[in-house]
C-alpha positions in Angstrom: -0.3 -0.4 0.6 1.7 3.3 -1.0 2.2 6.2 1.0 -0.3 8.9 -0.2 -3.1 6.1 0.9 -2.5 5.7 4.3 -2.2 9.7 4.5 -5.8 10.8 5.9 -7.2 13.5 4.7 -7.3 16.8 5.8 -9.0 18.5 8.1 -11.2 21.9 7.8 -10.7 23.8 11.0 -12.8 26.3 12.7 -11.9 29.5 12.5 -10.8 30.6 15.1 -13.8 33.3 17.2 -13.9 36.4 17.8 -11.6 38.3 20.9 -14.1 38.3 23.9 -13.0 42.4 24.8 -13.4 42.9 20.9 -17.7 41.3 20.4 -17.2 44.2 23.7 -16.2 46.3 22.9 -18.6 46.0 19.8 -21.4 46.1 21.7 -20.8 49.3 24.6 -20.6 50.9 20.7 -24.2 49.4 19.4 -25.5 50.5 22.6 -24.1 53.4 23.4 -25.8 54.4 19.5 -28.7 53.2 20.3 -29.5 54.7 23.9 -28.2 58.5 22.3 -31.1 57.9 19.9 -34.0 56.3 21.8 -32.2 59.8 23.7 -33.4 62.2 21.2 -36.8 60.5 20.8 -37.3 61.3 24.8 -35.6 64.5 25.3 -39.3 66.4 23.8 -41.1 63.8 26.4 -38.7 64.2 29.1 -38.9 68.0 29.0 -42.8 68.3 28.7 -42.6 66.5 32.4 -40.2 68.0 33.8 -41.4 71.6 32.8 -45.1 69.7 34.0 -43.9 69.2 37.7 -42.9 72.7 38.3 -44.8 76.4 38.4 -44.3 78.6 35.9 -43.0 82.1 37.6 -40.2 79.7 38.2 -39.3 78.7 34.8 -39.9 81.6 33.7 -37.3 83.6 36.6 -34.6 80.6 35.4 -35.2 79.3 32.7 -36.3 75.4 32.3 -32.9 73.4 32.6 -32.2 75.3 35.6 -32.6 73.3 38.5 -35.9 73.2 40.2 -36.9 75.1 43.5 -40.3 73.3 43.6 -42.3 70.0 42.4 -45.6 69.3 42.6 -48.8 67.3 40.5 -51.1 71.0 40.9 -51.3 71.2 37.0 -52.5 67.2 36.4 -55.3 68.3 38.2 -55.7 71.5 37.0 -55.5 70.3 33.1 -57.8 67.9 33.6 -60.1 69.3 35.9 -60.6 72.5 33.2 -60.3 71.3 30.1 -62.9 68.9 31.0 -60.6 66.1 30.0 -63.1 63.2 31.4 -65.4 63.9 28.7 -63.3 64.5 25.8 -61.3 60.9 27.0 -63.7 59.0 26.2 -65.1 60.6 22.7 -61.8 59.6 22.0 -62.2 55.6 23.2 -65.8 55.8 21.4 -63.2 56.2 18.5 -60.4 54.5 18.3 -61.8 51.6 20.4 -63.5 50.9 17.1 -62.3 51.8 14.6 -59.0 50.2 14.9 -61.7 47.3 15.7 -63.4 47.3 12.9 -60.2 48.5 10.5 -58.6 45.0 11.8 -61.7 43.3 10.8 -62.3 44.7 7.5 -58.1 44.2 6.7 -58.2 40.6 7.6 -60.7 39.4 5.8 -59.6 41.6 2.4 -56.0 40.1 3.8 -57.0 36.3 4.0 -59.3 37.0 -0.1 -56.4 37.8 -1.7 -53.3 36.2 -0.3 -54.4 32.7 0.8 -57.2 32.4 -1.1 -55.7 32.4 -5.0 -58.2 34.8 -6.1 -58.2 35.5 -9.8 -57.0 40.0 -9.7 -55.7 40.1 -5.4 -52.5 41.2 -6.6 -54.4 44.0 -7.9 -57.1 44.4 -5.7 -54.1 45.2 -2.9 -52.3 47.4 -4.9 -56.1 49.5 -5.3 -56.5 49.7 -1.6 -52.5 50.5 -0.8 -52.8 53.1 -3.2 -55.8 54.6 -0.9 -53.0 55.6 1.8 -51.1 57.5 -1.2 -54.1 60.5 -1.6 -53.8 63.5 0.4 -56.4 63.3 3.1 -56.7 66.9 2.6 -58.0 66.8 -1.2 -61.1 64.5 0.1 -62.2 67.1 3.2 -64.4 69.2 0.6 -66.0 66.1 -1.2 -66.7 63.9 2.3 -68.3 66.9 4.1 -70.9 67.8 1.4 -71.9 63.9 1.3 -71.6 63.5 4.8 -74.4 66.3 5.4 -75.9 64.2 2.9 -76.0 61.0 4.7 -78.9 60.6 6.7 -79.0 59.4 9.6 -81.7 58.3 12.4 -81.9 60.2 15.8 -80.4 58.0 17.4 -77.7 57.2 15.7 -76.7 61.5 15.8 -78.4 64.9 16.9 -77.9 66.2 13.8 -79.8 63.3 11.7 -76.7 64.2 9.2 -74.2 62.1 9.8 -71.8 64.8 9.8 -71.8 66.2 13.4 -71.4 62.5 14.8 -69.5 60.1 15.5 -69.5 58.1 12.8 -67.9 60.1 10.3 -64.9 60.3 12.5 -65.5 56.3 12.8 -65.4 56.3 9.5 -63.4 58.2 7.2 -60.3 56.7 10.1 -60.6 53.1 9.1 -61.1 54.2 5.3 -57.7 55.7 5.6 -56.2 52.8 7.5 -57.4 49.9 5.7 -54.8 49.8 3.3 -51.6 50.2 5.3 -53.6 47.2 7.4 -54.6 44.8 4.2 -50.8 45.6 3.3 -49.0 44.2 5.8 -51.4 41.4 7.2 -51.2 39.3 3.2 -47.6 40.2 3.7 -47.6 37.8 6.8 -50.2 35.2 5.8 -48.6 34.9 3.1 -45.5 33.7 4.7 -48.1 30.7 7.3 -47.2 27.0 5.8 -50.0 26.4 2.9 -50.3 23.0 4.7 -51.7 23.8 7.4 -54.6 25.2 5.0 -54.4 22.4 3.1 -54.4 19.7 5.8 -57.6 21.9 7.0 -59.3 21.2 4.0 -58.4 18.2 4.0 -60.6 17.9 7.7 -63.4 19.5 5.9 -63.1 23.3 6.4 -65.0 25.9 4.9 -63.9 29.4 3.7 -65.3 30.7 7.2 -63.5 28.1 9.3 -60.1 28.0 7.1 -59.9 31.7 8.6 -61.4 32.1 11.7 -60.2 29.0 13.4 -56.6 28.7 11.5 -55.5 31.8 9.8 -56.9 34.6 12.3 -54.9 32.8 14.8 -51.4 33.2 13.6 -51.5 36.1 12.5 -51.8 37.2 16.4 -48.4 38.8 16.9 -49.2 41.0 14.0 -52.7 42.3 14.3 -51.6 43.2 18.2 -48.9 45.6 16.7 -51.6 46.7 13.7 -53.7 47.0 16.8 -51.4 48.8 18.4 -49.5 51.8 15.7 -53.6 52.1 14.7 -55.3 53.0 18.3 -51.8 55.4 19.0 -53.2 56.8 15.2 -56.3 57.3 15.6 -56.7 58.1 19.1 -54.0 61.1 18.0 -55.8 62.4 15.4 -56.9 65.3 15.6 -57.3 66.6 11.8 -60.8 64.5 11.2 -62.5 65.1 15.1 -62.4 69.2 14.1 -63.6 68.8 10.4 -66.7 67.1 10.5 -68.1 67.4 14.6 -69.2 70.8 15.2 -70.7 70.3 18.2 -67.9 70.8 21.2 -69.1 67.9 24.0 -68.2 65.9 21.4 -64.5 66.1 20.1 -61.7 64.3 20.5 -59.3 64.1 23.7 -56.5 66.2 21.8 -58.8 69.0 21.1 -59.6 69.4 25.0 -55.6 71.0 24.9 -57.0 74.0 23.5 -59.3 75.1 26.4 -55.8 75.2 28.2 -54.4 78.5 26.5 -55.7 81.6 27.6 -57.2 84.7 25.8 -53.9 86.2 25.9 -51.8 84.0 27.9 -50.8 80.6 27.8 -49.2 78.9 31.1 -47.3 76.4 28.9 -46.1 74.4 32.2 -49.5 73.9 32.7 -50.2 72.9 28.7 -47.1 71.0 29.3 -49.4 68.5 32.6 -52.0 68.2 29.4 -49.7 66.3 27.0 -48.5 64.3 29.6 -52.8 63.6 30.5 -53.8 62.9 27.2 -50.6 60.7 25.9 -50.8 58.1 28.5 -53.6 55.9 27.4 -51.1 55.0 24.7 -48.4 54.7 26.7 -51.1 52.2 28.3 -52.2 50.4 25.5 -48.1 49.6 24.2 -46.9 48.5 27.7 -50.0 46.1 27.8 -49.0 45.1 24.0 -45.7 45.1 24.1 -44.8 41.5 24.0 -47.1 41.1 21.0 -45.9 44.1 19.6 -42.3 43.2 19.6 -42.9 40.1 18.1 -45.0 41.4 15.4 -42.2 43.9 14.5 -39.5 40.2 14.4 -40.8 38.2 12.6 -39.5 37.3 10.0 -36.0 38.1 11.4 -34.5 34.9 11.5 -35.4 33.0 8.3 -33.8 32.7 6.0 
């Protein structure tokens, strides 16, 4: 037997891993960058909270970036009472909660039909829904104003007997404008679901409704939670549609309550900051409650491929 036949084949040695200090320096740099960006985004909010805890006379004398002499929550109580914020909070919830549920419900239907049923013209339908988001909102303010004044509603749905000056008008516009974005996101997410799951449900005798409600929709929970958080934030913080389609001041959303804190000749900006923080609390609470699902929805597919 020759020497070449008895020689063992060379083995591939794994490349040595990067030294631990280098990896730690890389992580430190990433954390430093992320911390800096986060602080830049949080700086206005932190300044508003800081100003809301100080008397206006103190900040007017020493400046907003000076050390505090006295901190209190008096402005929060005053902002909540003087602006009648509880009534406006309820109005915003009556707009945002039904709007989010209706948007996600309708969007999931369309996304399922486009992505899972392989319907003819599904791509064109998806493009039409997505193109609706490219239309500037201000362009259709006047046509919608005229249209809502001509749509009759019963007295138990609207005091004006038309869609104008009712919460239904704001809910309808919010749903219509957000529907395209939700359809686009859900359709792309449903395409990543294994087709074998749907085929197994069909073999078991599941109809279209069962395929949607019992099979597909539960798998879309992270995406629905992420979209629900975003949609609630956008609808709750909206100011334009409520101002245009609601003439009764008692029906306006909470974002308009901040105008009640402005004086005719003088505005206490510390009081206004306290009101702004109160208005932002529901969106922060919704994010904290859905944080786990929201992050899961944003990172879907990050480890694939």
